Structure formats: structure tokens, C-alpha cells
N, C-alpha and C positions, 0 to 999 in steps of 0.2 A: 504494500500500500504506500503510495507516495504521500508526502506531507506538504500539501500546497501552501504557498504563501498567499495571504489575501491580496487581491488586486487593489482593493479600495478599503481604507481604514478611516473611520471617523473617531475623533478623540474629543470627548466632552469634558469641559471644565466649567463647573457651576459658577465660580466667581474668580476674578483675577484682581489681586490687590497691588500689582506692580512687582511682586517678588517672583523670580523665575522667568524673566523675560527671555533669557538665553535658552530656555527650554524649547521655545518655538523652533529655533535653529537646530538644536540638538535632535528634536523629534523628526525634523525634515531629513537630517543626515542619517539617523538611524533607519528611517523608512527607506530611503534611497539605497542604502547599503544592503538591504534585504531584497530589493527588487520590487517593492510596493510601487504601484504606478500612480495611485491617487491617494492623497491624504487630505482629510477635512478636519479642521480644528474649530470647535465651537466654544466661545466664551459667553456664558449666559449673562453675567453681569461683570462690569468693570468700572473703575473710577477714572474719570478724566479721559483724555484723548489717547487711546491705545493704538489707533491706526498709524499715526505719524511715527512713533518709535519703532513699530513693527516694520513699516515701509523702509525706514532708514537701516535697520538691522538686517533685513532680508534682501536688500537691493542687489547684493552680490551672491546670494545663495544660488546653488546650481539647481534651480527649480523655476517653474512657471507659477508665480504666486498671485493669487487674487485675494484681496481683502474686502469683505462686504460688511457693511453695517446697514442700519435702517434707511439711511439717506443716500448712501453712495457706494460705488464699487470702484476699486483701483486695482489694476493689474500690472505686473512687471514680469519679465521673463528672461531666463538664461537657458531655457531648455531643461530637460531632465524630468524629474517627478512633478506631477501636477498637484499644487497645494492650494486649497481654498480655506481661508480663515474667516469665520463668521463671528462678528462682534455684536452679540445681542439680537441677532436676527433669527428668531425661533420659527419652529415648524407651524405653529398655529397661524402666525402672521403670513407665512409663505403660502399655506393652503388657502387662507382667506383671500389673499391677493390673486391667487390663481383662479379661484372660483369667480371672483369679481370680474376678472378679465374675460373669462369664458362667457359670462352673462352679458358683458358689453358687446362681445362679438355676436352673440345670439341676437341682441337688440339691433345690431347693425346689419343683420341678415347674412353674416359670414358663416354661421354655423346653425344648423337646424337642431332643435332640442333633442330630437331622437338620435342624433349623431354623437351625442356626448357619452363617452365611456371613460374608463380609467386611462386609456392612452391619450385621450383628449386632455384630461386633467394634467397628466404628466408633461405634456408639451408646454404647459403654462407655468410649471414649477420653476423656481429660480435655480435650484440645485438639481442637476440631471443625474448625478452619480447615485449608485445604489451600493451602499457599503456592505462589504462582506462581514466586517467586524466593527462593532461600536464599543469603544473603551470609555468607561466613565471613571474619571480620576477622583479619588478622595470621597467616595460616597456610594450609597446604595440606591439612590433614586434615579430614575430615568429623567431625561430632559425631553423637551418637545422638539429638539433639533431633528430635522429630517424624519418627522413622524410618518410621512407617506413612504419615503424611499427606503426606510430601515425596517419595513414590515417583516422581512425574512432574514434580517441580519443576525449574526451571532452576537450576543452581549457579553461583555466582560467588565466586572466591577473590581476596582482596586482600592484598598484603603489608603494607599499612598497619595498624598495630595500633589498637585501640579509642581510646586516649587521643589519638592523632595524627590520627584520622579527620576529614576536612574535607567540607564540602558537595560539593565537586568530586569527591571520591572516591566519594561516594554516587551522584552524578549519573552517573558513569562506569559504575557497576554497572547503573543503570536503562537507560542508553543501550545497553549491551551486551545486556541483556534484550530491548530493542526491536528489535534487529537479528537476533535468533534466530528460527528457524522452529520453533515448538513442535510436538512429535510425540506427546507423552503416551504414551511407551513403544512407539510403533509404529515 
């Protein structure tokens, strides 16, 4: 039996207080070294402007980085792993905005109501990735990040908080994923 590396990993941080900023770069490097193609990092709550320091720190990272918050989206790229960082942009808001956009297109006559299915909704979502693995740092509660896309994702909870996260902790999550038999809701 082969032990596959997840192609897409979502990492959920409930709150960021400014400690562990360098962990963003570390996580990108750890993921790239394993061959992970897509990395999503969600920060539920943060104080102050986190986008600017992240942009500055990650401008030379060997990755295509997108930073998304409620009001804007900024992308930089050097090639390599695809990284999306969501700052407070949760899944409830994403799904609400997608449905609102679908309804606007119905009103404009671009879509017939009977044509709406899950594929239609997915086209309107901001995040197109479907994570194989969702890692929740420092807690046991799920976040609403990617609530639609993560329906069949494997979940991993670690008691280690973001600032204390080590490469070993990340590798444990990947190893746990490799030991699982994925059922995709079956």
C-alpha cells in the first residue's frame, strides 16, 4: 500500500496575536519539501493589519501566494507551491456571497433556477480547492473555513498552538493522513 501525500492541505488557526509570524514561511517550506501542491492557511481572527507583514515576509518565498481578506485579494508569485492565506474570510460568508451571486445571475436571466446544482454553486465559490486534509492548530473545534469544499476532507486536530508548531508536529499530521483509508462520505 502506498502512502500518499495530500495534494491540498488546509491549516486553520483560530486566532493570531502576532506571535509566530515566521511560521507562515516555515509551513510553506515544509509543505513544498513534501510535494504538497496546494496549501491554504486560514486565520479566523487577528489584530491589526496582518496582510502587509505577510506580503513583505513572503515576497521572496518560492510559492505563488494569494492573501485574501474580506475586502481585498493580493497575489504574488515565484512559482512552486500554490499558497492561499485567508484572513478572517470564513466559509459562511463565502457560501452566502456565492448564493447571492447565483441569485443575481438568475435575476439577470443568465441562469435558469432549475439549472442550479452543486456544480453551479461551486463555480461561484471564492476558494476552488478541495482539501484532502484540514489541520486545526491548538484546539478541538472546527472552523467554518471552506465548509463546502472540506465536506470529504480528513480532519486532524493538534493541541499545539500556531506559535509553538514544529516541523515534527506537521509531519505527524501528514503521517496520520497517510494511515487513513479515505471514504469520501461513503
